[in-house]
Gaussian input, Z-matrix of N, CA and C with variables (Angstrom, degrees):
# hf/3-21g

backbone

0 1
 N
 C     1     B1
 C     2     B2     1     A1
 N     3     B3     2     A2     1     D1
 C     4     B4     3     A3     2     D2
 C     5     B5     4     A4     3     D3
 N     6     B6     5     A5     4     D4
 C     7     B7     6     A6     5     D5
 C     8     B8     7     A7     6     D6
 N     9     B9     8     A8     7     D7
 C    10    B10     9     A9     8     D8
 C    11    B11    10    A10     9     D9
 N    12    B12    11    A11    10    D10
 C    13    B13    12    A12    11    D11
 C    14    B14    13    A13    12    D12
 N    15    B15    14    A14    13    D13
 C    16    B16    15    A15    14    D14
 C    17    B17    16    A16    15    D15
 N    18    B18    17    A17    16    D16
 C    19    B19    18    A18    17    D17
 C    20    B20    19    A19    18    D18
 N    21    B21    20    A20    19    D19
 C    22    B22    21    A21    20    D20
 C    23    B23    22    A22    21    D21
 N    24    B24    23    A23    22    D22
 C    25    B25    24    A24    23    D23
 C    26    B26    25    A25    24    D24
 N    27    B27    26    A26    25    D25
 C    28    B28    27    A27    26    D26
 C    29    B29    28    A28    27    D27
 N    30    B30    29    A29    28    D28
 C    31    B31    30    A30    29    D29
 C    32    B32    31    A31    30    D30
 N    33    B33    32    A32    31    D31
 C    34    B34    33    A33    32    D32
 C    35    B35    34    A34    33    D33
 N    36    B36    35    A35    34    D34
 C    37    B37    36    A36    35    D35
 C    38    B38    37    A37    36    D36
 N    39    B39    38    A38    37    D37
 C    40    B40    39    A39    38    D38
 C    41    B41    40    A40    39    D39
 N    42    B42    41    A41    40    D40
 C    43    B43    42    A42    41    D41
 C    44    B44    43    A43    42    D42
 N    45    B45    44    A44    43    D43
 C    46    B46    45    A45    44    D44
 C    47    B47    46    A46    45    D45
 N    48    B48    47    A47    46    D46
 C    49    B49    48    A48    47    D47
 C    50    B50    49    A49    48    D48
 N    51    B51    50    A50    49    D49
 C    52    B52    51    A51    50    D50
 C    53    B53    52    A52    51    D51
 N    54    B54    53    A53    52    D52
 C    55    B55    54    A54    53    D53
 C    56    B56    55    A55    54    D54
 N    57    B57    56    A56    55    D55
 C    58    B58    57    A57    56    D56
 C    59    B59    58    A58    57    D57
 N    60    B60    59    A59    58    D58
 C    61    B61    60    A60    59    D59
 C    62    B62    61    A61    60    D60
 N    63    B63    62    A62    61    D61
 C    64    B64    63    A63    62    D62
 C    65    B65    64    A64    63    D63
 N    66    B66    65    A65    64    D64
 C    67    B67    66    A66    65    D65
 C    68    B68    67    A67    66    D66
 N    69    B69    68    A68    67    D67
 C    70    B70    69    A69    68    D68
 C    71    B71    70    A70    69    D69
 N    72    B72    71    A71    70    D70
 C    73    B73    72    A72    71    D71
 C    74    B74    73    A73    72    D72
 N    75    B75    74    A74    73    D73
 C    76    B76    75    A75    74    D74
 C    77    B77    76    A76    75    D75
 N    78    B78    77    A77    76    D76
 C    79    B79    78    A78    77    D77
 C    80    B80    79    A79    78    D78
 N    81    B81    80    A80    79    D79
 C    82    B82    81    A81    80    D80
 C    83    B83    82    A82    81    D81
 N    84    B84    83    A83    82    D82
 C    85    B85    84    A84    83    D83
 C    86    B86    85    A85    84    D84
 N    87    B87    86    A86    85    D85
 C    88    B88    87    A87    86    D86
 C    89    B89    88    A88    87    D87
 N    90    B90    89    A89    88    D88
 C    91    B91    90    A90    89    D89
 C    92    B92    91    A91    90    D90
 N    93    B93    92    A92    91    D91
 C    94    B94    93    A93    92    D92
 C    95    B95    94    A94    93    D93
 N    96    B96    95    A95    94    D94
 C    97    B97    96    A96    95    D95
 C    98    B98    97    A97    96    D96
 N    99    B99    98    A98    97    D97
 C   100   B100    99    A99    98    D98
 C   101   B101   100   A100    99    D99
 N   102   B102   101   A101   100   D100
 C   103   B103   102   A102   101   D101
 C   104   B104   103   A103   102   D102
 N   105   B105   104   A104   103   D103
 C   106   B106   105   A105   104   D104
 C   107   B107   106   A106   105   D105
 N   108   B108   107   A107   106   D106
 C   109   B109   108   A108   107   D107
 C   110   B110   109   A109   108   D108
 N   111   B111   110   A110   109   D109
 C   112   B112   111   A111   110   D110
 C   113   B113   112   A112   111   D111
 N   114   B114   113   A113   112   D112
 C   115   B115   114   A114   113   D113
 C   116   B116   115   A115   114   D114
 N   117   B117   116   A116   115   D115
 C   118   B118   117   A117   116   D116
 C   119   B119   118   A118   117   D117
 N   120   B120   119   A119   118   D118
 C   121   B121   120   A120   119   D119
 C   122   B122   121   A121   120   D120
 N   123   B123   122   A122   121   D121
 C   124   B124   123   A123   122   D122
 C   125   B125   124   A124   123   D123
 N   126   B126   125   A125   124   D124
 C   127   B127   126   A126   125   D125
 C   128   B128   127   A127   126   D126
 N   129   B129   128   A128   127   D127
 C   130   B130   129   A129   128   D128
 C   131   B131   130   A130   129   D129
 N   132   B132   131   A131   130   D130
 C   133   B133   132   A132   131   D131
 C   134   B134   133   A133   132   D132
 N   135   B135   134   A134   133   D133
 C   136   B136   135   A135   134   D134
 C   137   B137   136   A136   135   D135
 N   138   B138   137   A137   136   D136
 C   139   B139   138   A138   137   D137
 C   140   B140   139   A139   138   D138
 N   141   B141   140   A140   139   D139
 C   142   B142   141   A141   140   D140
 C   143   B143   142   A142   141   D141
 N   144   B144   143   A143   142   D142
 C   145   B145   144   A144   143   D143
 C   146   B146   145   A145   144   D144
 N   147   B147   146   A146   145   D145
 C   148   B148   147   A147   146   D146
 C   149   B149   148   A148   147   D147
 N   150   B150   149   A149   148   D148
 C   151   B151   150   A150   149   D149
 C   152   B152   151   A151   150   D150
 N   153   B153   152   A152   151   D151
 C   154   B154   153   A153   152   D152
 C   155   B155   154   A154   153   D153
 N   156   B156   155   A155   154   D154
 C   157   B157   156   A156   155   D155
 C   158   B158   157   A157   156   D156
 N   159   B159   158   A158   157   D157
 C   160   B160   159   A159   158   D158
 C   161   B161   160   A160   159   D159
 N   162   B162   161   A161   160   D160
 C   163   B163   162   A162   161   D161
 C   164   B164   163   A163   162   D162
 N   165   B165   164   A164   163   D163
 C   166   B166   165   A165   164   D164
 C   167   B167   166   A166   165   D165
 N   168   B168   167   A167   166   D166
 C   169   B169   168   A168   167   D167
 C   170   B170   169   A169   168   D168
 N   171   B171   170   A170   169   D169
 C   172   B172   171   A171   170   D170
 C   173   B173   172   A172   171   D171
 N   174   B174   173   A173   172   D172
 C   175   B175   174   A174   173   D173
 C   176   B176   175   A175   174   D174
 N   177   B177   176   A176   175   D175
 C   178   B178   177   A177   176   D176
 C   179   B179   178   A178   177   D177
 N   180   B180   179   A179   178   D178
 C   181   B181   180   A180   179   D179
 C   182   B182   181   A181   180   D180
 N   183   B183   182   A182   181   D181
 C   184   B184   183   A183   182   D182
 C   185   B185   184   A184   183   D183
 N   186   B186   185   A185   184   D184
 C   187   B187   186   A186   185   D185
 C   188   B188   187   A187   186   D186
 N   189   B189   188   A188   187   D187
 C   190   B190   189   A189   188   D188
 C   191   B191   190   A190   189   D189
 N   192   B192   191   A191   190   D190
 C   193   B193   192   A192   191   D191
 C   194   B194   193   A193   192   D192
 N   195   B195   194   A194   193   D193
 C   196   B196   195   A195   194   D194
 C   197   B197   196   A196   195   D195
 N   198   B198   197   A197   196   D196
 C   199   B199   198   A198   197   D197
 C   200   B200   199   A199   198   D198
 N   201   B201   200   A200   199   D199
 C   202   B202   201   A201   200   D200
 C   203   B203   202   A202   201   D201
 N   204   B204   203   A203   202   D202
 C   205   B205   204   A204   203   D203
 C   206   B206   205   A205   204   D204
 N   207   B207   206   A206   205   D205
 C   208   B208   207   A207   206   D206
 C   209   B209   208   A208   207   D207
 N   210   B210   209   A209   208   D208
 C   211   B211   210   A210   209   D209
 C   212   B212   211   A211   210   D210
 N   213   B213   212   A212   211   D211
 C   214   B214   213   A213   212   D212
 C   215   B215   214   A214   213   D213
 N   216   B216   215   A215   214   D214
 C   217   B217   216   A216   215   D215
 C   218   B218   217   A217   216   D216
 N   219   B219   218   A218   217   D217
 C   220   B220   219   A219   218   D218
 C   221   B221   220   A220   219   D219
 N   222   B222   221   A221   220   D220
 C   223   B223   222   A222   221   D221
 C   224   B224   223   A223   222   D222
 N   225   B225   224   A224   223   D223
 C   226   B226   225   A225   224   D224
 C   227   B227   226   A226   225   D225
 N   228   B228   227   A227   226   D226
 C   229   B229   228   A228   227   D227
 C   230   B230   229   A229   228   D228
 N   231   B231   230   A230   229   D229
 C   232   B232   231   A231   230   D230
 C   233   B233   232   A232   231   D231
 N   234   B234   233   A233   232   D232
 C   235   B235   234   A234   233   D233
 C   236   B236   235   A235   234   D234
 N   237   B237   236   A236   235   D235
 C   238   B238   237   A237   236   D236
 C   239   B239   238   A238   237   D237
 N   240   B240   239   A239   238   D238
 C   241   B241   240   A240   239   D239
 C   242   B242   241   A241   240   D240
 N   243   B243   242   A242   241   D241
 C   244   B244   243   A243   242   D242
 C   245   B245   244   A244   243   D243
 N   246   B246   245   A245   244   D244
 C   247   B247   246   A246   245   D245
 C   248   B248   247   A247   246   D246
 N   249   B249   248   A248   247   D247
 C   250   B250   249   A249   248   D248
 C   251   B251   250   A250   249   D249
 N   252   B252   251   A251   250   D250
 C   253   B253   252   A252   251   D251
 C   254   B254   253   A253   252   D252
 N   255   B255   254   A254   253   D253
 C   256   B256   255   A255   254   D254
 C   257   B257   256   A256   255   D255
 N   258   B258   257   A257   256   D256
 C   259   B259   258   A258   257   D257
 C   260   B260   259   A259   258   D258
 N   261   B261   260   A260   259   D259
 C   262   B262   261   A261   260   D260
 C   263   B263   262   A262   261   D261
 N   264   B264   263   A263   262   D262
 C   265   B265   264   A264   263   D263
 C   266   B266   265   A265   264   D264
 N   267   B267   266   A266   265   D265
 C   268   B268   267   A267   266   D266
 C   269   B269   268   A268   267   D267
 N   270   B270   269   A269   268   D268
 C   271   B271   270   A270   269   D269
 C   272   B272   271   A271   270   D270
 N   273   B273   272   A272   271   D271
 C   274   B274   273   A273   272   D272
 C   275   B275   274   A274   273   D273
 N   276   B276   275   A275   274   D274
 C   277   B277   276   A276   275   D275
 C   278   B278   277   A277   276   D276
 N   279   B279   278   A278   277   D277
 C   280   B280   279   A279   278   D278
 C   281   B281   280   A280   279   D279
 N   282   B282   281   A281   280   D280
 C   283   B283   282   A282   281   D281
 C   284   B284   283   A283   282   D282
 N   285   B285   284   A284   283   D283
 C   286   B286   285   A285   284   D284
 C   287   B287   286   A286   285   D285
 N   288   B288   287   A287   286   D286
 C   289   B289   288   A288   287   D287
 C   290   B290   289   A289   288   D288

   B1=1.4471
   B2=1.5405
   B3=1.2898
   B4=1.4611
   B5=1.5275
   B6=1.2960
   B7=1.4639
   B8=1.5216
   B9=1.2989
   B10=1.4575
   B11=1.5238
   B12=1.3291
   B13=1.4599
   B14=1.5243
   B15=1.3210
   B16=1.4579
   B17=1.5274
   B18=1.3273
   B19=1.4671
   B20=1.5298
   B21=1.3215
   B22=1.4692
   B23=1.5245
   B24=1.3127
   B25=1.4623
   B26=1.5311
   B27=1.3314
   B28=1.4680
   B29=1.5236
   B30=1.3184
   B31=1.4668
   B32=1.5270
   B33=1.3194
   B34=1.4739
   B35=1.5297
   B36=1.3208
   B37=1.4587
   B38=1.5348
   B39=1.3255
   B40=1.4668
   B41=1.5265
   B42=1.3372
   B43=1.4718
   B44=1.5234
   B45=1.3261
   B46=1.4733
   B47=1.5303
   B48=1.3181
   B49=1.4647
   B50=1.5306
   B51=1.3189
   B52=1.4659
   B53=1.5249
   B54=1.3309
   B55=1.4659
   B56=1.5263
   B57=1.3410
   B58=1.4645
   B59=1.5257
   B60=1.3316
   B61=1.4551
   B62=1.5309
   B63=1.3291
   B64=1.4677
   B65=1.5222
   B66=1.3242
   B67=1.4658
   B68=1.5217
   B69=1.3194
   B70=1.4690
   B71=1.5248
   B72=1.3377
   B73=1.4559
   B74=1.5284
   B75=1.3512
   B76=1.4653
   B77=1.5240
   B78=1.3143
   B79=1.4650
   B80=1.5215
   B81=1.3232
   B82=1.4662
   B83=1.5257
   B84=1.3309
   B85=1.4637
   B86=1.5259
   B87=1.3072
   B88=1.4663
   B89=1.5256
   B90=1.3332
   B91=1.4712
   B92=1.5236
   B93=1.3354
   B94=1.4651
   B95=1.5288
   B96=1.3198
   B97=1.4593
   B98=1.5259
   B99=1.3048
   B100=1.4640
   B101=1.5273
   B102=1.3261
   B103=1.4683
   B104=1.5263
   B105=1.3239
   B106=1.4653
   B107=1.5355
   B108=1.3215
   B109=1.4693
   B110=1.5274
   B111=1.3227
   B112=1.4719
   B113=1.5266
   B114=1.3280
   B115=1.4696
   B116=1.5241
   B117=1.3350
   B118=1.4693
   B119=1.5244
   B120=1.3344
   B121=1.4620
   B122=1.5265
   B123=1.3236
   B124=1.4592
   B125=1.5313
   B126=1.3298
   B127=1.4695
   B128=1.5260
   B129=1.3197
   B130=1.4668
   B131=1.5280
   B132=1.3302
   B133=1.4658
   B134=1.5261
   B135=1.3259
   B136=1.4664
   B137=1.5312
   B138=1.3248
   B139=1.4612
   B140=1.5352
   B141=1.3263
   B142=1.4690
   B143=1.5280
   B144=1.3330
   B145=1.4585
   B146=1.5222
   B147=1.3351
   B148=1.4615
   B149=1.5300
   B150=1.2961
   B151=1.4560
   B152=1.5106
   B153=1.3245
   B154=1.4581
   B155=1.5300
   B156=1.3376
   B157=1.4718
   B158=1.5196
   B159=1.3298
   B160=1.4644
   B161=1.5159
   B162=1.3236
   B163=1.4660
   B164=1.5275
   B165=1.3144
   B166=1.4613
   B167=1.5249
   B168=1.3015
   B169=1.4519
   B170=1.5235
   B171=1.3321
   B172=1.4543
   B173=1.5235
   B174=1.3328
   B175=1.4691
   B176=1.5238
   B177=1.3258
   B178=1.4558
   B179=1.5230
   B180=1.3352
   B181=1.4671
   B182=1.5227
   B183=1.2921
   B184=1.4566
   B185=1.5293
   B186=1.3337
   B187=1.4604
   B188=1.5177
   B189=1.3434
   B190=1.4519
   B191=1.5221
   B192=1.3234
   B193=1.4519
   B194=1.5177
   B195=1.3116
   B196=1.4629
   B197=1.5232
   B198=1.3173
   B199=1.4577
   B200=1.5186
   B201=1.3178
   B202=1.4619
   B203=1.5288
   B204=1.3139
   B205=1.4722
   B206=1.5257
   B207=1.3192
   B208=1.4639
   B209=1.5211
   B210=1.3214
   B211=1.4633
   B212=1.5221
   B213=1.3105
   B214=1.4733
   B215=1.5239
   B216=1.3116
   B217=1.4593
   B218=1.5212
   B219=1.3410
   B220=1.4660
   B221=1.5218
   B222=1.3062
   B223=1.4597
   B224=1.5255
   B225=1.3172
   B226=1.4659
   B227=1.5209
   B228=1.3105
   B229=1.4636
   B230=1.5287
   B231=1.2956
   B232=1.4667
   B233=1.5252
   B234=1.3306
   B235=1.4670
   B236=1.5253
   B237=1.3628
   B238=1.4635
   B239=1.5096
   B240=1.3345
   B241=1.4624
   B242=1.5197
   B243=1.3296
   B244=1.4546
   B245=1.5254
   B246=1.3256
   B247=1.4583
   B248=1.5296
   B249=1.3289
   B250=1.4574
   B251=1.5259
   B252=1.3453
   B253=1.4652
   B254=1.5184
   B255=1.3255
   B256=1.4558
   B257=1.5196
   B258=1.3238
   B259=1.4609
   B260=1.5236
   B261=1.3115
   B262=1.4588
   B263=1.5265
   B264=1.3127
   B265=1.4594
   B266=1.5179
   B267=1.3301
   B268=1.4632
   B269=1.5234
   B270=1.3387
   B271=1.4701
   B272=1.5187
   B273=1.3039
   B274=1.4497
   B275=1.5292
   B276=1.3115
   B277=1.4653
   B278=1.5199
   B279=1.3172
   B280=1.4552
   B281=1.5203
   B282=1.3258
   B283=1.4650
   B284=1.5261
   B285=1.3301
   B286=1.4574
   B287=1.5111
   B288=1.3237
   B289=1.4725
   B290=1.5115
   A1=109.03
   A2=116.75
   A3=121.82
   A4=110.32
   A5=115.01
   A6=120.55
   A7=109.63
   A8=114.98
   A9=121.82
   A10=109.28
   A11=116.13
   A12=122.29
   A13=109.43
   A14=116.67
   A15=122.66
   A16=106.77
   A17=116.19
   A18=122.17
   A19=109.20
   A20=116.90
   A21=119.74
   A22=108.63
   A23=115.71
   A24=120.86
   A25=109.38
   A26=116.82
   A27=120.75
   A28=111.63
   A29=117.61
   A30=120.87
   A31=110.85
   A32=116.78
   A33=119.73
   A34=110.83
   A35=116.43
   A36=120.69
   A37=110.27
   A38=116.57
   A39=120.11
   A40=110.46
   A41=117.05
   A42=121.31
   A43=111.56
   A44=116.10
   A45=120.16
   A46=111.43
   A47=116.20
   A48=120.67
   A49=111.60
   A50=116.87
   A51=120.87
   A52=109.73
   A53=116.56
   A54=121.02
   A55=110.39
   A56=116.96
   A57=121.00
   A58=111.15
   A59=117.04
   A60=121.02
   A61=110.84
   A62=116.81
   A63=120.20
   A64=110.39
   A65=118.01
   A66=122.18
   A67=112.34
   A68=118.03
   A69=119.63
   A70=110.25
   A71=116.33
   A72=121.25
   A73=112.84
   A74=116.36
   A75=119.61
   A76=110.89
   A77=116.02
   A78=120.28
   A79=110.20
   A80=115.66
   A81=120.53
   A82=110.43
   A83=117.89
   A84=121.00
   A85=112.33
   A86=117.35
   A87=118.46
   A88=110.19
   A89=116.44
   A90=120.45
   A91=111.11
   A92=116.26
   A93=120.64
   A94=111.37
   A95=116.60
   A96=119.69
   A97=111.02
   A98=117.81
   A99=120.50
   A100=110.05
   A101=117.43
   A102=121.45
   A103=109.61
   A104=117.30
   A105=121.10
   A106=110.98
   A107=116.39
   A108=120.11
   A109=110.21
   A110=117.08
   A111=120.54
   A112=111.74
   A113=117.32
   A114=120.42
   A115=110.70
   A116=116.97
   A117=120.79
   A118=110.36
   A119=116.74
   A120=120.79
   A121=110.36
   A122=117.81
   A123=121.26
   A124=111.27
   A125=117.69
   A126=121.23
   A127=111.43
   A128=116.44
   A129=120.57
   A130=112.42
   A131=118.15
   A132=119.60
   A133=110.49
   A134=116.42
   A135=120.53
   A136=113.28
   A137=117.06
   A138=121.11
   A139=111.69
   A140=117.99
   A141=120.17
   A142=113.62
   A143=118.21
   A144=121.00
   A145=112.73
   A146=117.85
   A147=120.19
   A148=112.15
   A149=117.74
   A150=120.11
   A151=112.98
   A152=114.98
   A153=123.05
   A154=108.82
   A155=115.97
   A156=119.48
   A157=110.68
   A158=115.00
   A159=121.91
   A160=106.87
   A161=115.71
   A162=120.61
   A163=109.62
   A164=115.65
   A165=121.53
   A166=107.53
   A167=115.70
   A168=120.33
   A169=111.14
   A170=116.35
   A171=121.95
   A172=114.99
   A173=118.27
   A174=121.17
   A175=107.67
   A176=116.13
   A177=121.28
   A178=111.10
   A179=115.40
   A180=122.68
   A181=112.03
   A182=116.85
   A183=122.04
   A184=109.38
   A185=115.52
   A186=121.11
   A187=109.52
   A188=114.87
   A189=119.85
   A190=109.49
   A191=115.04
   A192=123.12
   A193=106.43
   A194=115.87
   A195=120.44
   A196=111.19
   A197=114.63
   A198=123.09
   A199=104.36
   A200=115.22
   A201=121.94
   A202=108.01
   A203=118.95
   A204=120.26
   A205=113.14
   A206=117.40
   A207=121.13
   A208=111.27
   A209=114.81
   A210=122.58
   A211=109.20
   A212=115.94
   A213=121.25
   A214=104.81
   A215=115.58
   A216=121.47
   A217=107.80
   A218=115.35
   A219=119.48
   A220=111.58
   A221=113.48
   A222=122.28
   A223=107.53
   A224=116.20
   A225=119.57
   A226=111.00
   A227=114.05
   A228=121.49
   A229=106.07
   A230=116.26
   A231=120.33
   A232=113.13
   A233=117.67
   A234=119.22
   A235=115.12
   A236=117.79
   A237=117.20
   A238=113.09
   A239=113.01
   A240=123.12
   A241=105.72
   A242=116.40
   A243=122.10
   A244=108.43
   A245=116.71
   A246=121.93
   A247=107.50
   A248=115.73
   A249=121.03
   A250=113.12
   A251=115.93
   A252=119.15
   A253=110.02
   A254=114.76
   A255=122.30
   A256=105.82
   A257=115.82
   A258=119.78
   A259=110.67
   A260=115.19
   A261=120.28
   A262=108.50
   A263=116.18
   A264=121.27
   A265=114.33
   A266=117.87
   A267=121.36
   A268=112.25
   A269=116.31
   A270=119.49
   A271=110.70
   A272=116.17
   A273=121.86
   A274=106.82
   A275=116.56
   A276=120.92
   A277=109.24
   A278=116.88
   A279=123.20
   A280=109.12
   A281=116.43
   A282=121.29
   A283=108.10
   A284=114.41
   A285=120.58
   A286=109.33
   A287=115.87
   A288=120.51
   A289=111.29
   D1=130.90
   D2=179.99
   D3=-73.23
   D4=137.73
   D5=177.01
   D6=-98.21
   D7=153.79
   D8=178.99
   D9=-83.95
   D10=143.15
   D11=177.62
   D12=-96.39
   D13=132.36
   D14=174.51
   D15=-127.24
   D16=127.14
   D17=179.90
   D18=-98.52
   D19=131.60
   D20=173.79
   D21=-72.37
   D22=161.53
   D23=175.95
   D24=-59.81
   D25=-40.77
   D26=179.47
   D27=-62.58
   D28=-42.27
   D29=-179.79
   D30=-65.47
   D31=-39.18
   D32=176.80
   D33=-63.31
   D34=-40.47
   D35=177.84
   D36=-67.07
   D37=-39.21
   D38=176.15
   D39=-57.02
   D40=-45.52
   D41=178.37
   D42=-58.76
   D43=-45.58
   D44=179.03
   D45=-60.33
   D46=-43.89
   D47=-178.77
   D48=-66.45
   D49=-40.80
   D50=177.51
   D51=-62.77
   D52=-45.77
   D53=179.54
   D54=-59.30
   D55=-46.96
   D56=-179.07
   D57=-62.86
   D58=-41.24
   D59=-178.22
   D60=-63.52
   D61=-48.33
   D62=-178.47
   D63=-69.65
   D64=-34.57
   D65=-178.72
   D66=-64.19
   D67=-19.92
   D68=176.48
   D69=-59.74
   D70=-31.42
   D71=177.87
   D72=-99.11
   D73=-36.62
   D74=-176.06
   D75=-159.40
   D76=115.32
   D77=175.89
   D78=-64.42
   D79=-39.96
   D80=-179.68
   D81=-58.54
   D82=-51.70
   D83=-177.60
   D84=-69.34
   D85=-28.47
   D86=176.04
   D87=-65.50
   D88=-42.48
   D89=177.77
   D90=-65.19
   D91=-42.24
   D92=180.00
   D93=-63.70
   D94=-40.90
   D95=-178.61
   D96=-69.12
   D97=-42.04
   D98=177.39
   D99=-62.29
   D100=-38.79
   D101=176.33
   D102=-61.97
   D103=-41.96
   D104=179.08
   D105=-61.40
   D106=-42.00
   D107=177.31
   D108=-63.50
   D109=-48.04
   D110=-179.02
   D111=-63.12
   D112=-36.10
   D113=176.93
   D114=-65.05
   D115=-41.51
   D116=178.49
   D117=-63.25
   D118=-41.54
   D119=177.66
   D120=-64.05
   D121=-41.27
   D122=179.81
   D123=-60.56
   D124=-34.51
   D125=177.42
   D126=-61.80
   D127=-27.70
   D128=-177.87
   D129=-68.54
   D130=-17.55
   D131=178.21
   D132=-62.45
   D133=-34.64
   D134=179.94
   D135=-101.15
   D136=-26.02
   D137=-176.20
   D138=-129.74
   D139=61.17
   D140=-175.56
   D141=-68.00
   D142=-20.99
   D143=-178.72
   D144=-83.13
   D145=-0.82
   D146=-176.23
   D147=-67.35
   D148=-25.45
   D149=-178.37
   D150=-73.98
   D151=160.54
   D152=178.33
   D153=-80.05
   D154=140.05
   D155=176.42
   D156=-63.78
   D157=140.61
   D158=176.14
   D159=-118.88
   D160=129.37
   D161=178.56
   D162=-86.56
   D163=127.84
   D164=175.19
   D165=-150.96
   D166=131.02
   D167=-177.58
   D168=-62.40
   D169=126.90
   D170=176.58
   D171=79.60
   D172=0.87
   D173=179.69
   D174=-118.82
   D175=123.75
   D176=-176.74
   D177=-106.09
   D178=158.05
   D179=176.72
   D180=56.13
   D181=41.26
   D182=-178.30
   D183=-96.65
   D184=133.86
   D185=-178.86
   D186=-140.73
   D187=171.04
   D188=174.65
   D189=-147.39
   D190=147.78
   D191=170.19
   D192=-127.36
   D193=161.63
   D194=-176.97
   D195=-116.60
   D196=143.90
   D197=166.50
   D198=-125.86
   D199=109.89
   D200=-171.66
   D201=53.61
   D202=-120.37
   D203=-178.17
   D204=-98.76
   D205=9.53
   D206=-178.21
   D207=-99.73
   D208=138.00
   D209=177.48
   D210=-96.60
   D211=127.56
   D212=171.53
   D213=-101.34
   D214=109.97
   D215=-175.88
   D216=-100.36
   D217=127.27
   D218=-175.11
   D219=-144.88
   D220=159.69
   D221=179.01
   D222=-119.82
   D223=141.47
   D224=-178.99
   D225=-113.49
   D226=151.60
   D227=168.96
   D228=-137.49
   D229=-176.14
   D230=-176.29
   D231=-59.62
   D232=-33.34
   D233=-174.50
   D234=-124.04
   D235=1.89
   D236=178.94
   D237=-148.67
   D238=163.66
   D239=173.16
   D240=-120.57
   D241=119.85
   D242=-176.62
   D243=-104.21
   D244=110.99
   D245=-179.94
   D246=-80.01
   D247=114.71
   D248=-175.00
   D249=-90.10
   D250=-41.20
   D251=-175.27
   D252=-163.75
   D253=157.75
   D254=171.59
   D255=-130.95
   D256=112.53
   D257=-174.04
   D258=-132.01
   D259=150.92
   D260=175.88
   D261=-67.50
   D262=138.75
   D263=-177.40
   D264=-58.76
   D265=-24.13
   D266=179.46
   D267=-77.07
   D268=-16.62
   D269=-179.81
   D270=-82.20
   D271=142.10
   D272=173.53
   D273=-85.64
   D274=111.71
   D275=-175.58
   D276=-111.85
   D277=121.25
   D278=179.38
   D279=-89.94
   D280=122.92
   D281=-179.10
   D282=-96.56
   D283=125.87
   D284=176.99
   D285=-132.19
   D286=163.74
   D287=179.61
   D288=-63.55

């Protein structure tokens, strides 16, 4: 059964910031990279367990998948995939409820 995707406000802002950063060098590649991220997220509707488990105190069913060096951090439930954040792998990202 396909799950519904829900993007957090933070994840949407992360996408905008990534697009703006890459667009400084190439608008074309910024669009292509954002498409790659969205395609990876769309795959999670059918395969939400594909991501690696992420340990975070007080947060359950947390996983991540990668697109190049970016982490797509998401939480799963029976009927949805909640995209929490998209961060560069070099950044130290603190996960909280």
